[in-house]
MARNU-81296 format. One record per atom (N, C-alpha, C): residue in one letter; atom name; x, y, z. Coordinates in nm, 2 decimals. Example, Ala and Ser with C-alpha at 12.3 -4.5 7.8 and 13.67 -1.06 7.14 Angstrom:
BEGIN
+--------+-------+--------+--------+--------+
! residu ! atome !     c1 !     c2 !     c3 !
+--------+-------+--------+--------+--------+
!      a !     N !   1.32 !  -0.57 !   0.78 !
!      a !    CA !   1.23 !  -0.45 !   0.78 !
!      a !     C !   1.32 !  -0.33 !   0.78 !
!      s !     N !   1.28 !  -0.22 !   0.71 !
!      s !    CA !   1.37 !  -0.11 !   0.71 !
!      s !     C !   1.29 !   0.00 !   0.79 !
+--------+-------+--------+--------+--------+
***
This chain:
BEGIN
+--------+-------+--------+--------+--------+
! residu ! atome !     c1 !     c2 !     c3 !
+--------+-------+--------+--------+--------+
!      x !     N !   1.07 !  -1.17 !  -3.19 !
!      x !    CA !   1.03 !  -1.17 !  -3.05 !
!      x !     C !   1.14 !  -1.22 !  -2.96 !
!      x !     N !   1.15 !  -1.17 !  -2.85 !
!      x !    CA !   1.25 !  -1.22 !  -2.75 !
!      x !     C !   1.19 !  -1.33 !  -2.67 !
!      x !     N !   1.28 !  -1.40 !  -2.60 !
!      x !    CA !   1.24 !  -1.52 !  -2.52 !
!      x !     C !   1.14 !  -1.47 !  -2.40 !
!      x !     N !   1.17 !  -1.35 !  -2.34 !
!      x !    CA !   1.09 !  -1.31 !  -2.23 !
!      x !     C !   0.95 !  -1.27 !  -2.28 !
!      x !     N !   0.94 !  -1.23 !  -2.40 !
!      x !    CA !   0.80 !  -1.20 !  -2.45 !
!      x !     C !   0.71 !  -1.32 !  -2.47 !
!      x !     N !   0.77 !  -1.44 !  -2.48 !
!      x !    CA !   0.70 !  -1.56 !  -2.50 !
!      x !     C !   0.65 !  -1.62 !  -2.37 !
!      x !     N !   0.72 !  -1.58 !  -2.26 !
!      x !    CA !   0.68 !  -1.64 !  -2.13 !
!      x !     C !   0.58 !  -1.55 !  -2.05 !
!      x !     N !   0.48 !  -1.62 !  -1.99 !
!      x !    CA !   0.38 !  -1.54 !  -1.91 !
!      x !     C !   0.45 !  -1.49 !  -1.79 !
!      x !     N !   0.40 !  -1.38 !  -1.74 !
!      x !    CA !   0.46 !  -1.32 !  -1.61 !
!      x !     C !   0.43 !  -1.42 !  -1.50 !
!      x !     N !   0.53 !  -1.43 !  -1.41 !
!      x !    CA !   0.51 !  -1.52 !  -1.29 !
!      x !     C !   0.41 !  -1.45 !  -1.19 !
!      x !     N !   0.31 !  -1.53 !  -1.14 !
!      x !    CA !   0.22 !  -1.47 !  -1.05 !
!      x !     C !   0.27 !  -1.46 !  -0.91 !
!      x !     N !   0.20 !  -1.37 !  -0.83 !
!      x !    CA !   0.25 !  -1.35 !  -0.70 !
!      x !     C !   0.23 !  -1.47 !  -0.61 !
!      x !     N !   0.13 !  -1.55 !  -0.64 !
!      x !    CA !   0.10 !  -1.68 !  -0.56 !
!      x !     C !   0.08 !  -1.79 !  -0.66 !
!      x !     N !   0.17 !  -1.89 !  -0.64 !
!      x !    CA !   0.17 !  -2.00 !  -0.74 !
!      x !     C !   0.17 !  -2.14 !  -0.66 !
!      x !     N !   0.10 !  -2.24 !  -0.71 !
!      x !    CA !   0.11 !  -2.37 !  -0.65 !
!      x !     C !   0.13 !  -2.47 !  -0.76 !
!      x !     N !   0.20 !  -2.58 !  -0.73 !
!      x !    CA !   0.21 !  -2.69 !  -0.82 !
!      x !     C !   0.10 !  -2.79 !  -0.82 !
!      x !     N !   0.01 !  -2.78 !  -0.73 !
!      x !    CA !  -0.10 !  -2.88 !  -0.72 !
!      x !     C !  -0.21 !  -2.83 !  -0.81 !
!      x !     N !  -0.25 !  -2.91 !  -0.91 !
!      x !    CA !  -0.35 !  -2.88 !  -1.02 !
!      x !     C !  -0.49 !  -2.85 !  -0.95 !
!      x !     N !  -0.52 !  -2.90 !  -0.83 !
!      x !    CA !  -0.65 !  -2.87 !  -0.77 !
!      x !     C !  -0.66 !  -2.74 !  -0.70 !
!      x !     N !  -0.54 !  -2.67 !  -0.69 !
!      x !    CA !  -0.54 !  -2.54 !  -0.62 !
!      x !     C !  -0.59 !  -2.43 !  -0.71 !
!      x !     N !  -0.66 !  -2.33 !  -0.65 !
!      x !    CA !  -0.70 !  -2.22 !  -0.73 !
!      x !     C !  -0.58 !  -2.13 !  -0.77 !
!      x !     N !  -0.46 !  -2.15 !  -0.72 !
!      x !    CA !  -0.34 !  -2.07 !  -0.75 !
!      x !     C !  -0.25 !  -2.15 !  -0.85 !
!      x !     N !  -0.30 !  -2.25 !  -0.91 !
!      x !    CA !  -0.23 !  -2.33 !  -1.01 !
!      x !     C !  -0.24 !  -2.26 !  -1.15 !
!      x !     N !  -0.13 !  -2.23 !  -1.22 !
!      x !    CA !  -0.14 !  -2.16 !  -1.35 !
!      x !     C !  -0.06 !  -2.26 !  -1.44 !
!      x !     N !  -0.13 !  -2.34 !  -1.52 !
!      x !    CA !  -0.06 !  -2.44 !  -1.61 !
!      x !     C !   0.03 !  -2.37 !  -1.71 !
!      x !     N !   0.00 !  -2.26 !  -1.76 !
!      x !    CA !   0.08 !  -2.19 !  -1.86 !
!      x !     C !   0.23 !  -2.16 !  -1.81 !
!      x !     N !   0.24 !  -2.13 !  -1.68 !
!      x !    CA !   0.36 !  -2.10 !  -1.62 !
!      x !     C !   0.46 !  -2.22 !  -1.62 !
!      x !     N !   0.40 !  -2.34 !  -1.60 !
!      x !    CA !   0.47 !  -2.46 !  -1.58 !
!      x !     C !   0.53 !  -2.52 !  -1.71 !
!      x !     N !   0.50 !  -2.46 !  -1.82 !
!      x !    CA !   0.55 !  -2.50 !  -1.95 !
!      x !     C !   0.70 !  -2.46 !  -1.96 !
!      x !     N !   0.75 !  -2.37 !  -1.88 !
!      x !    CA !   0.89 !  -2.33 !  -1.87 !
!      x !     C !   0.94 !  -2.38 !  -1.74 !
!      x !     N !   1.07 !  -2.38 !  -1.72 !
!      x !    CA !   1.14 !  -2.42 !  -1.60 !
!      x !     C !   1.15 !  -2.29 !  -1.51 !
!      x !     N !   1.09 !  -2.31 !  -1.38 !
!      x !    CA !   1.09 !  -2.21 !  -1.28 !
!      x !     C !   1.18 !  -2.23 !  -1.17 !
!      x !     N !   1.24 !  -2.13 !  -1.12 !
!      x !    CA !   1.33 !  -2.14 !  -1.01 !
!      x !     C !   1.28 !  -2.05 !  -0.89 !
!      x !     N !   1.30 !  -2.09 !  -0.77 !
!      x !    CA !   1.26 !  -2.02 !  -0.65 !
!      x !     C !   1.38 !  -1.99 !  -0.57 !
!      x !     N !   1.40 !  -1.87 !  -0.53 !
!      x !    CA !   1.51 !  -1.83 !  -0.44 !
!      x !     C !   1.45 !  -1.78 !  -0.31 !
!      x !     N !   1.48 !  -1.85 !  -0.20 !
!      x !    CA !   1.43 !  -1.82 !  -0.07 !
!      x !     C !   1.54 !  -1.78 !   0.02 !
!      x !     N !   1.53 !  -1.66 !   0.08 !
!      x !    CA !   1.64 !  -1.61 !   0.16 !
!      x !     C !   1.78 !  -1.62 !   0.09 !
!      x !     N !   1.79 !  -1.58 !  -0.04 !
!      x !    CA !   1.91 !  -1.58 !  -0.12 !
!      x !     C !   1.97 !  -1.71 !  -0.14 !
!      x !     N !   1.89 !  -1.82 !  -0.13 !
!      x !    CA !   1.94 !  -1.96 !  -0.16 !
!      x !     C !   1.83 !  -2.03 !  -0.24 !
!      x !     N !   1.87 !  -2.09 !  -0.35 !
!      x !    CA !   1.78 !  -2.15 !  -0.45 !
!      x !     C !   1.73 !  -2.28 !  -0.39 !
!      x !     N !   1.60 !  -2.29 !  -0.39 !
!      x !    CA !   1.53 !  -2.41 !  -0.34 !
!      x !     C !   1.47 !  -2.49 !  -0.45 !
!      x !     N !   1.47 !  -2.63 !  -0.44 !
!      x !    CA !   1.42 !  -2.71 !  -0.54 !
!      x !     C !   1.30 !  -2.79 !  -0.50 !
!      x !     N !   1.25 !  -2.77 !  -0.37 !
!      x !    CA !   1.15 !  -2.85 !  -0.32 !
!      x !     C !   1.02 !  -2.77 !  -0.28 !
!      x !     N !   1.00 !  -2.66 !  -0.34 !
!      x !    CA !   0.89 !  -2.57 !  -0.31 !
!      x !     C !   0.76 !  -2.62 !  -0.38 !
!      x !     N !   0.66 !  -2.64 !  -0.30 !
!      x !    CA !   0.53 !  -2.68 !  -0.36 !
!      x !     C !   0.44 !  -2.56 !  -0.38 !
!      x !     N !   0.45 !  -2.45 !  -0.31 !
!      x !    CA !   0.37 !  -2.33 !  -0.32 !
!      x !     C !   0.45 !  -2.21 !  -0.27 !
!      x !     N !   0.42 !  -2.09 !  -0.33 !
!      x !    CA !   0.49 !  -1.97 !  -0.28 !
!      x !     C !   0.39 !  -1.85 !  -0.29 !
!      x !     N !   0.43 !  -1.75 !  -0.21 !
!      x !    CA !   0.36 !  -1.62 !  -0.22 !
!      x !     C !   0.47 !  -1.51 !  -0.20 !
!      x !     N !   0.49 !  -1.43 !  -0.30 !
!      x !    CA !   0.60 !  -1.34 !  -0.29 !
!      x !     C !   0.56 !  -1.22 !  -0.20 !
!      x !     N !   0.44 !  -1.16 !  -0.22 !
!      x !    CA !   0.39 !  -1.05 !  -0.14 !
!      x !     C !   0.39 !  -1.08 !   0.01 !
!      x !     N !   0.34 !  -1.20 !   0.05 !
!      x !    CA !   0.34 !  -1.23 !   0.19 !
!      x !     C !   0.46 !  -1.29 !   0.24 !
!      x !     N !   0.56 !  -1.33 !   0.16 !
!      x !    CA !   0.69 !  -1.38 !   0.19 !
!      x !     C !   0.69 !  -1.51 !   0.26 !
!      x !     N !   0.64 !  -1.62 !   0.19 !
!      x !    CA !   0.64 !  -1.75 !   0.24 !
!      x !     C !   0.65 !  -1.85 !   0.13 !
!      x !     N !   0.70 !  -1.97 !   0.17 !
!      x !    CA !   0.70 !  -2.09 !   0.08 !
!      x !     C !   0.64 !  -2.21 !   0.16 !
!      x !     N !   0.59 !  -2.31 !   0.09 !
!      x !    CA !   0.55 !  -2.43 !   0.15 !
!      x !     C !   0.63 !  -2.54 !   0.09 !
!      x !     N !   0.69 !  -2.62 !   0.18 !
!      x !    CA !   0.78 !  -2.73 !   0.14 !
!      x !     C !   0.74 !  -2.86 !   0.22 !
!      x !     N !   0.77 !  -2.98 !   0.16 !
!      x !    CA !   0.73 !  -3.10 !   0.23 !
!      x !     C !   0.80 !  -3.12 !   0.36 !
!      x !     N !   0.73 !  -3.17 !   0.46 !
!      x !    CA !   0.79 !  -3.18 !   0.60 !
!      x !     C !   0.84 !  -3.33 !   0.60 !
!      x !     N !   0.96 !  -3.35 !   0.55 !
!      x !    CA !   1.02 !  -3.49 !   0.55 !
!      x !     C !   0.95 !  -3.59 !   0.47 !
!      x !     N !   0.93 !  -3.71 !   0.53 !
!      x !    CA !   0.86 !  -3.82 !   0.46 !
!      x !     C !   0.72 !  -3.83 !   0.50 !
!      x !     N !   0.67 !  -3.74 !   0.59 !
!      x !    CA !   0.53 !  -3.75 !   0.64 !
!      x !     C !   0.43 !  -3.73 !   0.53 !
!      x !     N !   0.32 !  -3.81 !   0.53 !
!      x !    CA !   0.21 !  -3.79 !   0.44 !
!      x !     C !   0.08 !  -3.79 !   0.51 !
!      x !     N !  -0.02 !  -3.73 !   0.44 !
!      x !    CA !  -0.15 !  -3.73 !   0.51 !
!      x !     C !  -0.23 !  -3.85 !   0.47 !
!      x !     N !  -0.36 !  -3.86 !   0.50 !
!      x !    CA !  -0.44 !  -3.98 !   0.48 !
!      x !     C !  -0.45 !  -4.02 !   0.33 !
!      x !     N !  -0.44 !  -3.92 !   0.24 !
!      x !    CA !  -0.46 !  -3.94 !   0.10 !
!      x !     C !  -0.32 !  -3.96 !   0.03 !
!      x !     N !  -0.21 !  -3.97 !   0.11 !
!      x !    CA !  -0.08 !  -4.00 !   0.05 !
!      x !     C !  -0.01 !  -3.88 !   0.00 !
!      x !     N !  -0.06 !  -3.76 !   0.02 !
!      x !    CA !   0.01 !  -3.64 !  -0.02 !
!      x !     C !   0.11 !  -3.59 !   0.09 !
!      x !     N !   0.22 !  -3.53 !   0.05 !
!      x !    CA !   0.31 !  -3.49 !   0.16 !
!      x !     C !   0.26 !  -3.38 !   0.25 !
!      x !     N !   0.29 !  -3.39 !   0.38 !
!      x !    CA !   0.25 !  -3.27 !   0.47 !
!      x !     C !   0.34 !  -3.16 !   0.44 !
!      x !     N !   0.29 !  -3.04 !   0.44 !
!      x !    CA !   0.37 !  -2.92 !   0.40 !
!      x !     C !   0.39 !  -2.83 !   0.52 !
!      x !     N !   0.50 !  -2.76 !   0.53 !
!      x !    CA !   0.53 !  -2.66 !   0.63 !
!      x !     C !   0.55 !  -2.53 !   0.56 !
!      x !     N !   0.51 !  -2.43 !   0.63 !
!      x !    CA !   0.53 !  -2.29 !   0.58 !
!      x !     C !   0.65 !  -2.23 !   0.63 !
!      x !     N !   0.74 !  -2.18 !   0.55 !
!      x !    CA !   0.86 !  -2.11 !   0.59 !
!      x !     C !   0.85 !  -1.96 !   0.55 !
!      x !     N !   0.88 !  -1.87 !   0.64 !
!      x !    CA !   0.87 !  -1.73 !   0.61 !
!      x !     C !   1.01 !  -1.67 !   0.58 !
!      x !     N !   1.02 !  -1.58 !   0.48 !
!      x !    CA !   1.14 !  -1.51 !   0.45 !
!      x !     C !   1.12 !  -1.44 !   0.32 !
!      x !     N !   1.23 !  -1.41 !   0.25 !
!      x !    CA !   1.23 !  -1.34 !   0.12 !
!      x !     C !   1.22 !  -1.44 !   0.01 !
!      x !     N !   1.12 !  -1.41 !  -0.07 !
!      x !    CA !   1.09 !  -1.51 !  -0.19 !
!      x !     C !   1.11 !  -1.44 !  -0.32 !
!      x !     N !   1.18 !  -1.50 !  -0.41 !
!      x !    CA !   1.20 !  -1.45 !  -0.54 !
!      x !     C !   1.17 !  -1.56 !  -0.65 !
!      x !     N !   1.09 !  -1.54 !  -0.74 !
!      x !    CA !   1.06 !  -1.64 !  -0.84 !
!      x !     C !   1.12 !  -1.60 !  -0.97 !
!      x !     N !   1.17 !  -1.69 !  -1.06 !
!      x !    CA !   1.24 !  -1.65 !  -1.18 !
!      x !     C !   1.23 !  -1.77 !  -1.28 !
!      x !     N !   1.24 !  -1.73 !  -1.41 !
!      x !    CA !   1.26 !  -1.84 !  -1.51 !
!      x !     C !   1.40 !  -1.87 !  -1.53 !
!      x !     N !   1.43 !  -2.00 !  -1.55 !
!      x !    CA !   1.57 !  -2.04 !  -1.57 !
!      x !     C !   1.60 !  -2.04 !  -1.72 !
+--------+-------+--------+--------+--------+
***
């Protein structure tokens, strides 16, 4: 078997938050990369390829529960395994 056969396909919408309905634990067993507008990003919390957006932390701001506030950036999104 090849390496690509062992990896699950990357979903269209994925979140790193385990409470999200878009969290897929099997995908996070491998290292994932996100390319946004032809530049690799390392701070992505959530993405959607079909709608063309990513969510990233907005600086050091946090909500009442201590989670970072997220902003949505629109553009070309590409997800890949490293």
